[in-house]
C-alpha positions, 0 to 999 in steps of 0.5 A: 546935751546934743553935740552938733559934731557927732551928727552923722554925715548925710549920704550923697548920690553918686556923681554919675548915672551909669554903672558899667561893672556889677554882678547883680544878675541872679544865679550865674556867677559869684554875685547875686544868688537869686532874683529876690537879692537882685531886686534888693540890690537894684533898689539900693543902686537906685537910691545912689542915683544910678539910672542905668545899670550894665551888669557884667557877669564873670566869664572865666574858664572852668568857673563861670563859662557864661554866654548869651544863653546863660546871661539873657535868661538871668537878665529877663528874670530880673527885669520881669520881676522889676516890671511886675513891682513897678520899678522902671529905674534904673534901666538894666542891660548887660555886657560881661567881665572877661578874664583874659584866659583861653575861654576869652580867646575862644569867644574873641576868635568866634566873635561872640563877645558880650560888649558894652556900648560903642565897642567898649570891652571889659576885661580883667587880668588874673589876680596872680600875674599879668597875662604874658601877652597883654600888650599884644592882646590890647593892640590886637583888640584895638585893630579889631575895633574894640575899645578895651577897659581893664577892670579894677587895675588897683587890685592887681598887687603885682603892679604895686612895685612897678607902677610905671606899668600902669602908665605904659598900658594906659598910654597904649590905649587900655582904659582903666575902670576902678571900683567904688568898693576900692575907694571905699576901702572895702578890699583893704588899704593897699587897694584904696591907696592905689585907686587914689594914686591912679586918680591923681595920675589921671588914669581913671576913665570909668568907675564901677561899683563891682557890687556882688552882695548886700554887704557891698551895698552897705560899704558903699552907703557908708562911703557915700557919707564920707569925706573921702567920697567928696574928695574923690568926687571932686577929683574925678568930676568931669573926667569919667566916661560912664555917662557917655555910653 
């Protein structure tokens, strides 16, 4: 007998149109390894209703020392393939996700940063500990006209027992971007709880997929068909800055 209560919930679209954080450019970081994978990921993102993708390849000392010279050819190879296949949406551009390290400080000193529109700049902490001079760095970036965004603050476990630090940083003008994958529970329950707490506290300014691979896309597909997604969407509706870029 057919049970109406066993029916699978329909996947909903994302409630914003611009992704500012993903790793879909082929072959330049720990995200998509090749153009074929990148095309599949872009097609998945289009199914979620995204119309603009601003890829954010890692820039980290010693592992992914990306520059415009490495990122631009990767973007071109992807957009050329999409054009050849007749894919016109989403529109794809790039910025970068900068780990706060010596390489970032060198790019900053040389004015060689790959930014988001409107002088927004995506930065990330180490996962081991907060940079010792983070407050000063945020202030200096603002003085220089940058608008820093901290990527996935919910993933820095050293803040969990000192959550007042989130408020201090956010009140100082450091914007927060949480990951859709965190809200989906893909990194674990602690990251999900912290992302939800940041939403509750009114400190989530941007969302990003942080999409690296097809298993991530599967997790987001499942999330978009969940009650949790509807709850998060309702809490964030009208508050995100993604589509203002």
